[in-house]
C-alpha positions as CSV (number, residue, x, y, z in Angstrom):
1,M,-46.8,48.7,-22.4
2,A,-49.0,50.3,-19.8
3,L,-48.5,49.7,-16.1
4,K,-51.6,48.2,-14.6
5,I,-52.3,49.5,-11.1
6,S,-55.1,48.0,-9.0
7,K,-57.5,50.3,-7.3
8,G,-56.9,48.7,-3.9
9,W,-53.2,49.2,-4.2
10,L,-53.6,52.8,-5.2
11,L,-56.1,53.4,-2.4
12,S,-53.8,51.9,0.2
13,I,-51.0,54.2,-0.9
14,V,-53.3,57.3,-0.8
15,L,-54.5,56.3,2.7
16,A,-51.0,55.7,3.9
17,V,-50.0,59.2,2.8
18,I,-53.1,61.2,3.7
19,R,-54.1,59.7,7.1
20,P,-50.9,60.7,8.9
21,L,-51.2,64.2,7.5
22,V,-54.8,64.5,8.8
23,K,-53.5,63.6,12.3
24,L,-51.3,66.8,12.2
25,I,-54.3,69.2,12.0
26,T,-55.5,70.9,15.1
27,P,-58.3,69.2,17.1
28,D,-60.7,72.1,16.4
29,I,-60.3,71.8,12.6
30,E,-60.5,68.0,12.8
31,K,-63.8,68.2,14.6
32,Q,-65.2,70.6,12.0
33,M,-64.0,68.4,9.2
34,E,-65.6,65.3,10.8
35,K,-68.9,67.2,11.3
36,F,-68.8,68.4,7.7
37,V,-68.2,64.8,6.3
38,K,-71.0,63.4,8.6
39,D,-73.4,66.1,7.5
40,L,-72.5,65.5,3.8
41,Y,-73.1,61.8,4.3
42,V,-76.6,62.5,5.6
43,K,-77.3,64.7,2.5
44,A,-75.8,62.1,0.2
45,Q,-78.1,59.4,1.5
46,D,-81.1,61.7,0.8
47,T,-80.2,61.8,-2.9
48,P,-81.2,59.1,-5.4
49,N,-77.7,59.0,-6.7
50,V,-75.8,56.0,-5.2
51,F,-72.5,57.6,-6.3
52,D,-73.1,60.5,-3.9
53,D,-73.0,57.9,-1.0
54,M,-70.0,56.2,-2.4
55,F,-68.0,59.4,-2.9
56,V,-68.7,60.6,0.7
57,E,-67.8,57.1,2.0
58,F,-64.6,57.3,0.1
59,I,-63.8,60.8,1.6
60,A,-64.7,59.5,5.1
61,E,-62.3,56.6,4.6
62,L,-59.6,58.8,3.3
63,L,-59.9,61.2,6.2
64,D,-60.5,58.5,8.8
65,V,-64.0,59.7,9.7
66,E,-66.3,57.0,11.1
67,L,-69.8,57.4,9.7
Protein backbone atom coordinates (compact mmCIF):
# COMPACT_ATOMS: atom_id res chain seq x y z
CA MET A 1 0.00 0.00 0.00
CA ALA A 2 1.46 3.34 -1.11
CA LEU A 3 1.63 6.22 1.33
CA LYS A 4 -0.34 9.21 0.05
CA ILE A 5 1.34 12.52 0.80
CA SER A 6 -0.45 15.75 0.01
CA LYS A 7 1.51 18.42 -1.82
CA GLY A 8 0.67 21.00 0.82
CA TRP A 9 2.06 18.83 3.59
CA LEU A 10 5.23 18.13 1.63
CA LEU A 11 5.68 21.80 0.76
CA SER A 12 5.28 22.82 4.39
CA ILE A 13 8.01 20.37 5.40
CA VAL A 14 10.35 21.59 2.66
CA LEU A 15 9.72 25.22 3.66
CA ALA A 16 10.27 24.42 7.32
CA VAL A 17 13.67 22.93 6.48
CA ILE A 18 14.91 25.31 3.77
CA ARG A 19 13.83 28.72 5.12
CA PRO A 20 15.93 28.56 8.30
CA LEU A 21 18.94 27.51 6.22
CA VAL A 22 18.50 30.47 3.88
CA LYS A 23 18.65 32.77 6.91
CA LEU A 24 22.18 31.48 7.63
CA ILE A 25 23.72 32.80 4.42
CA THR A 26 25.59 36.09 4.40
CA PRO A 27 23.60 39.26 3.62
CA ASP A 28 25.56 39.87 0.41
CA ILE A 29 24.70 36.42 -0.97
CA GLU A 30 21.11 36.80 0.18
CA LYS A 31 20.78 40.10 -1.74
CA GLN A 32 22.26 38.53 -4.87
CA MET A 33 19.93 35.55 -4.58
CA GLU A 34 16.92 37.82 -4.14
CA LYS A 35 17.93 39.90 -7.18
CA PHE A 36 18.38 36.74 -9.24
CA VAL A 37 14.94 35.38 -8.32
CA LYS A 38 13.26 38.74 -9.03
CA ASP A 39 15.02 39.04 -12.41
CA LEU A 40 14.08 35.47 -13.23
CA TYR A 41 10.45 36.24 -12.37
CA VAL A 42 10.40 39.17 -14.80
CA LYS A 43 11.81 36.92 -17.53
CA ALA A 44 9.32 34.15 -16.69
CA GLN A 45 6.41 36.58 -17.07
CA ASP A 46 7.65 37.44 -20.57
CA THR A 47 7.35 33.84 -21.72
CA PRO A 48 4.05 32.32 -22.88
CA ASN A 49 4.61 29.31 -20.61
CA VAL A 50 2.59 29.67 -17.40
CA PHE A 51 4.72 26.97 -15.77
CA ASP A 52 7.72 29.32 -15.91
CA ASP A 53 5.82 31.74 -13.69
CA MET A 54 4.69 28.98 -11.35
CA PHE A 55 8.20 27.55 -11.03
CA VAL A 56 9.79 30.90 -10.18
CA GLU A 57 6.97 31.67 -7.73
CA PHE A 58 7.68 28.32 -6.07
CA ILE A 59 11.40 29.11 -5.84
CA ALA A 60 10.60 32.55 -4.42
CA GLU A 61 8.32 31.01 -1.81
CA LEU A 62 10.93 28.40 -0.96
CA LEU A 63 13.66 31.03 -0.52
CA ASP A 64 11.34 33.55 1.17
CA VAL A 65 11.77 36.15 -1.58
CA GLU A 66 8.91 38.58 -1.95
CA LEU A 67 8.05 39.20 -5.59
